[in-house]
C-alpha positions as CSV (number, residue, x, y, z in Angstrom):
1,X,0.0,0.0,-0.1
2,X,1.3,3.5,-0.9
3,X,1.0,6.5,1.3
4,X,-1.9,8.7,0.2
5,X,-0.6,11.8,2.0
6,X,3.1,11.8,0.9
7,X,3.0,9.8,-2.3
8,X,5.9,7.7,-0.9
9,X,6.1,3.9,-1.1
10,X,5.3,2.4,2.4
11,X,7.8,-0.1,3.6
12,X,8.4,-1.9,6.9
13,X,12.0,-1.0,7.3
14,X,15.7,-0.7,6.4
15,X,18.6,-2.5,7.9
16,X,22.4,-2.2,7.6
17,X,24.7,-5.1,7.8
18,X,28.2,-4.9,9.6
19,X,31.2,-4.2,7.4
20,X,31.8,-6.9,4.7
21,X,34.0,-7.9,1.9
22,X,32.3,-8.7,-1.5
23,X,33.8,-11.1,-4.0
24,X,32.5,-10.6,-7.5
25,X,33.2,-13.6,-9.7
26,X,33.0,-13.9,-13.4
27,X,33.6,-16.5,-16.1
28,X,31.6,-19.3,-14.2
29,X,30.9,-22.3,-16.4
30,X,27.3,-23.5,-16.7
31,X,27.9,-26.4,-14.5
32,X,29.1,-24.2,-11.8
33,X,31.6,-26.8,-10.7
34,X,34.4,-24.5,-9.7
35,X,32.0,-22.0,-8.0
36,X,30.5,-24.9,-5.9
37,X,34.1,-26.1,-5.0
38,X,34.9,-22.4,-3.7
39,X,31.6,-22.6,-1.5
40,X,32.9,-25.9,-0.1
41,X,36.3,-24.5,0.8
42,X,34.5,-21.6,2.7
43,X,32.3,-24.0,4.4
44,X,35.4,-26.0,5.6
45,X,36.7,-22.8,7.0
46,X,33.3,-22.2,8.9
47,X,32.8,-19.0,7.0
48,X,29.2,-17.7,7.0
49,X,27.8,-16.1,3.7
50,X,25.4,-13.3,4.5
51,X,24.7,-12.8,0.8
52,X,25.0,-15.0,-2.3
53,X,23.6,-14.5,-5.7
54,X,24.5,-16.6,-8.9
55,X,23.5,-16.2,-12.5
56,X,24.5,-19.4,-14.2
57,X,23.4,-18.8,-17.8
58,X,24.5,-16.2,-20.4
59,X,28.1,-15.9,-19.2
60,X,27.9,-17.1,-15.5
61,X,28.7,-14.7,-12.7
62,X,28.2,-14.5,-8.9
63,X,28.6,-12.3,-5.9
64,X,29.4,-13.6,-2.4
65,X,29.7,-11.5,0.9
66,X,31.6,-12.5,4.0
67,X,32.2,-10.6,7.1
68,X,35.3,-8.3,7.4
69,X,36.2,-10.3,10.4
70,X,36.2,-13.6,8.7
71,X,38.1,-12.2,5.6
72,X,40.8,-10.7,7.9
73,X,41.1,-14.0,9.9
74,X,41.5,-16.3,6.9
75,X,43.4,-14.2,4.5
76,X,45.6,-11.9,6.6
77,X,48.6,-11.8,4.4
78,X,48.0,-13.6,1.1
79,X,46.1,-12.6,-2.1
80,X,42.6,-13.6,-1.3
81,X,41.5,-13.3,-4.8
82,X,43.5,-16.5,-5.6
83,X,41.3,-18.5,-3.2
84,X,38.3,-17.5,-5.2
85,X,39.7,-18.3,-8.6
86,X,40.2,-16.5,-11.9
87,X,38.0,-13.6,-12.6
88,X,37.5,-12.5,-9.1
89,X,37.3,-8.8,-8.0
90,X,37.3,-8.1,-4.3
91,X,35.7,-5.1,-2.9
92,X,37.2,-4.6,0.5
93,X,34.7,-2.6,2.5
94,X,31.1,-3.0,1.6
95,X,27.8,-3.3,3.3
96,X,24.3,-4.7,2.6
97,X,21.2,-2.5,2.9
98,X,18.1,-4.5,3.3
99,X,14.7,-3.0,2.4
100,X,11.6,-4.9,3.5
101,X,9.1,-5.9,2.5
102,X,9.3,-5.3,-1.2
103,X,5.9,-7.1,-1.8
104,X,7.2,-8.3,-5.2
105,X,6.5,-4.8,-6.7
106,X,8.5,-3.6,-9.7
107,X,7.7,-0.1,-8.5
108,X,9.9,-0.7,-5.3
109,X,12.7,-2.3,-7.2
110,X,12.5,0.5,-9.9
111,X,12.5,3.3,-7.4
112,X,15.5,1.9,-5.6
113,X,17.5,1.6,-8.7
114,X,16.6,5.1,-9.9
115,X,17.6,6.6,-6.6
116,X,21.0,4.8,-6.5
117,X,21.8,6.0,-10.0
118,X,20.7,9.5,-9.7
119,X,22.6,10.0,-6.4
120,X,25.7,8.2,-7.7
121,X,25.6,5.6,-5.0
122,X,27.7,2.5,-5.7
123,X,25.7,-0.5,-6.4
124,X,27.6,-3.8,-6.7
125,X,24.9,-6.4,-6.6
126,X,21.4,-7.1,-5.4
127,X,19.0,-9.9,-4.7
128,X,15.4,-10.4,-3.6
129,X,14.1,-13.0,-1.3
130,X,10.4,-13.6,-0.2
131,X,10.2,-10.2,1.6
132,X,13.6,-8.6,1.5
133,X,15.5,-6.7,-1.1
134,X,19.2,-6.8,-0.4
135,X,21.6,-4.1,-2.1
136,X,25.3,-4.2,-1.7
137,X,27.1,-0.8,-1.7
138,X,30.1,0.8,-0.1
139,X,30.0,0.5,3.6
140,X,30.7,4.3,4.1
141,X,27.6,5.1,1.8
142,X,25.1,3.2,3.9
143,X,23.9,6.2,5.8
144,X,23.6,8.4,2.8
145,X,21.8,5.7,0.9
146,X,19.2,5.3,3.7
147,X,18.8,9.2,3.6
148,X,18.1,9.5,0.0
149,X,15.9,6.4,-0.2
150,X,13.5,8.2,2.4
151,X,12.8,10.7,-0.3
152,X,10.7,8.0,-2.0
153,X,10.0,5.4,0.7
154,X,8.0,6.0,3.9
155,X,9.3,4.2,7.0
156,X,7.3,3.6,10.2
157,X,7.4,6.1,12.9
158,X,8.9,3.7,15.4
159,X,11.5,2.3,13.2
160,X,14.4,0.4,15.0
161,X,18.0,1.7,14.5
162,X,19.4,0.8,11.0
163,X,22.5,-0.6,12.5
164,X,22.6,-3.5,14.9
165,X,23.3,-2.3,18.3
166,X,25.8,-4.0,20.6
167,X,25.7,-3.9,24.3
168,X,28.8,-1.8,24.2
169,X,27.1,0.6,21.8
170,X,24.1,0.9,24.1
171,X,26.1,1.8,27.2
172,X,28.0,4.4,25.3
173,X,24.9,6.0,23.9
174,X,23.2,5.9,27.2
175,X,26.2,7.7,28.8
176,X,26.5,10.3,26.0
177,X,22.9,11.1,25.2
178,X,20.6,9.4,27.8
179,X,18.8,7.5,24.9
180,X,17.8,4.0,25.6
181,X,18.5,1.9,22.4
182,X,17.1,-1.5,21.9
183,X,19.6,-4.3,21.4
184,X,18.9,-6.2,18.3
185,X,19.0,-10.0,18.1
186,X,22.6,-11.3,18.0
187,X,23.5,-13.5,15.0
188,X,23.2,-17.2,15.9
189,X,26.1,-19.0,14.3
190,X,25.8,-22.8,14.3
191,X,25.9,-25.9,12.0
192,X,23.8,-29.0,11.7
193,X,24.7,-32.2,10.0
194,X,21.0,-32.2,8.5
195,X,19.8,-28.8,8.0
196,X,16.3,-28.0,9.5
197,X,14.2,-25.6,7.6
198,X,10.8,-24.0,8.2
199,X,9.3,-25.0,4.7
200,X,9.8,-25.2,1.0
201,X,7.7,-24.7,-2.1
202,X,7.8,-25.0,-5.8
203,X,6.3,-22.4,-8.2
204,X,5.8,-23.3,-11.9
205,X,4.9,-21.4,-15.1
206,X,7.6,-18.9,-14.8
207,X,10.1,-17.2,-17.1
208,X,13.5,-15.8,-16.3
209,X,15.0,-13.1,-18.4
210,X,18.7,-12.2,-18.3
211,X,20.1,-9.2,-20.0
212,X,23.1,-6.7,-19.8
213,X,22.4,-3.1,-19.4
214,X,24.9,-0.1,-19.4
215,X,25.6,1.4,-16.1
216,X,24.7,4.8,-17.3
217,X,21.2,3.6,-18.2
218,X,20.4,2.4,-14.7
219,X,18.1,5.4,-13.8
220,X,16.3,4.7,-17.1
221,X,15.7,1.1,-16.2
222,X,14.4,2.1,-12.8
223,X,11.8,4.3,-14.4
224,X,10.7,1.8,-16.8
225,X,10.4,-1.0,-14.2
226,X,8.1,1.3,-12.2
227,X,5.9,1.8,-15.4
228,X,5.3,-1.8,-16.0
229,X,1.6,-2.6,-16.0
230,X,0.9,1.0,-15.1
231,X,2.8,0.8,-11.9
232,X,1.2,-2.6,-10.8
233,X,3.8,-4.9,-12.2
234,X,5.2,-7.6,-9.9
235,X,8.1,-10.1,-10.0
236,X,9.0,-13.3,-8.4
237,X,12.8,-12.7,-8.1
238,X,15.3,-10.0,-9.1
239,X,19.1,-10.3,-8.9
240,X,21.7,-8.0,-10.6
241,X,25.4,-7.7,-10.5
242,X,27.9,-5.2,-11.8
243,X,30.1,-7.2,-14.2
244,X,32.5,-4.5,-15.1
245,X,32.9,-0.6,-14.9
246,X,30.3,0.0,-17.6
247,X,27.6,-2.7,-17.3
248,X,25.2,-4.7,-15.1
249,X,23.9,-8.2,-15.7
250,X,20.1,-8.3,-14.7
251,X,18.0,-11.3,-14.0
252,X,14.2,-11.1,-13.6
253,X,12.0,-14.1,-12.8
254,X,8.2,-13.5,-13.3
255,X,4.9,-15.3,-14.1
256,X,4.5,-16.5,-17.7
257,X,1.2,-15.0,-17.8
258,X,2.8,-11.6,-17.4
259,X,5.1,-12.0,-20.5
260,X,3.4,-9.3,-22.6
261,X,4.1,-6.6,-20.0
262,X,7.8,-7.7,-19.7
263,X,8.3,-8.1,-23.4
264,X,7.1,-4.6,-23.8
265,X,9.7,-3.5,-21.2
266,X,12.5,-5.2,-23.1
267,X,11.2,-4.0,-26.5
268,X,11.3,-0.4,-25.2
269,X,14.9,-1.0,-24.1
270,X,15.8,-1.6,-27.8
271,X,19.6,-1.7,-28.2
272,X,20.1,-0.7,-24.6
273,X,19.9,-4.4,-23.5
274,X,22.3,-6.8,-25.0
275,X,22.6,-10.6,-24.9
276,X,18.9,-10.9,-23.8
277,X,17.7,-14.4,-23.1
278,X,14.3,-15.7,-22.0
279,X,13.9,-19.2,-20.5
280,X,11.0,-21.1,-19.0
281,X,11.7,-21.9,-15.4
282,X,10.5,-23.1,-12.0
283,X,11.3,-21.7,-8.6
284,X,12.3,-23.9,-5.6
285,X,12.0,-21.8,-2.4
286,X,13.5,-22.8,0.9
287,X,12.9,-20.8,4.1
288,X,15.1,-20.4,7.1
289,X,15.8,-20.1,9.9
290,X,19.0,-18.1,9.8
291,X,20.5,-19.4,6.6
292,X,23.0,-16.5,6.5
293,X,24.2,-17.3,10.0
294,X,24.9,-21.1,9.3
295,X,28.0,-21.8,7.3
296,X,27.8,-24.4,4.7
297,X,24.1,-24.2,3.9
298,X,24.5,-23.0,0.3
299,X,27.5,-25.2,-0.2
300,X,25.5,-28.3,0.8
301,X,22.5,-27.4,-1.3
302,X,24.4,-26.7,-4.6
303,X,26.7,-29.6,-4.2
304,X,23.9,-32.0,-3.6
305,X,22.1,-30.7,-6.8
306,X,25.4,-31.0,-8.8
307,X,25.8,-34.6,-7.6
308,X,22.3,-35.3,-8.9
309,X,22.9,-33.5,-12.3
310,X,20.3,-30.9,-11.5
311,X,20.7,-27.7,-13.6
312,X,20.2,-24.3,-12.2
313,X,19.6,-21.0,-14.0
314,X,20.1,-18.8,-10.9
315,X,20.5,-18.9,-7.1
316,X,19.8,-16.2,-4.5
317,X,20.6,-16.4,-0.7
318,X,19.8,-13.5,1.3
319,X,18.8,-13.5,4.9
320,X,16.6,-16.5,5.8
321,X,15.7,-17.6,2.2
322,X,17.3,-19.6,-0.5
323,X,15.9,-19.3,-4.1
324,X,16.9,-22.0,-6.6
325,X,15.7,-21.3,-10.2
326,X,15.6,-24.4,-12.3
327,X,14.6,-25.3,-15.9
328,X,11.0,-25.9,-16.6
329,X,9.7,-29.3,-15.1
330,X,12.9,-29.7,-13.1
331,X,11.9,-28.1,-9.8
332,X,10.4,-31.3,-8.2
333,X,13.6,-33.3,-9.1
334,X,15.8,-30.6,-7.4
335,X,13.5,-30.8,-4.3
336,X,13.9,-34.6,-4.1
337,X,17.7,-34.2,-4.5
338,X,17.7,-32.0,-1.4
339,X,15.6,-34.3,0.8
340,X,18.7,-35.9,2.4
341,X,20.2,-32.7,3.6
342,X,17.1,-30.6,4.5
343,X,14.4,-31.6,7.0
344,X,11.1,-29.8,6.8
345,X,9.2,-30.1,10.2
346,X,6.0,-31.9,10.1
347,X,2.9,-30.1,11.6
348,X,1.1,-32.1,14.3
């Protein structure tokens, strides 16, 4: 629902991550074998991945975040890029800004892209989950990003602090200002031999479109996304990654019945979009808890699918969700391949 008094888009909140290092990988083969091996090595080192997105078709690329603390601990002196393989760019001080809920609205996604472009905010990668839209930018730009986003987005009056407050922060803030800040939940880091999840589902009759767009057309893309179906356009998943200094790779998953509206969008782009591909797809969705705090979850899932020969078009891991985009009629096979490593609790 949009605000009738301000014209802004109502959202539930914004949240900042702690400082992270972002690894941007390119040249990933369609079978993703080398990328899955990298995830396995990170799991062996007990490194959590707060953010992961993978586009496995049309020149594979991926983005992976890890905490600054983990990065400094495991690669203090060596060239960490070598650990991730050829075609890796490491961005040393990044942060994730999470916007929620996005309610699957293209208007929300488009407004965010337009604001980032027009305010010259760095945008390295993004991925959506069931309710959250996660954007990776420079850590030093998080405060400014939140400020300019509020020109188009309306936050609740009682919004919690954007940054996680530690007990030490709380004591200092009380001493200096008298304010009583709430201490947000501490990340729960743990591992399970068989991973318990809240639930899973498969959605069929979808299309995924991948395309490359020039960086200087990001604001234009944002405006066009907001206009799809007269501002009522929706999507199932969105992911995007900066692939070089001049272009982004965009992936959009949407219902097949909305193909006319999306084709209109891509037709309007004309020559702006390059290497555009449309593929029939299905979505296998897994939900929490705390996927981003449990090392090895993404590695176990993708390795199991690889062992069973299950193809993937795209993957998104952000917060408590894992999105696995498979070819048409392959979602159920992928779900069955994961039965030995994920347990869904039965309702009594």
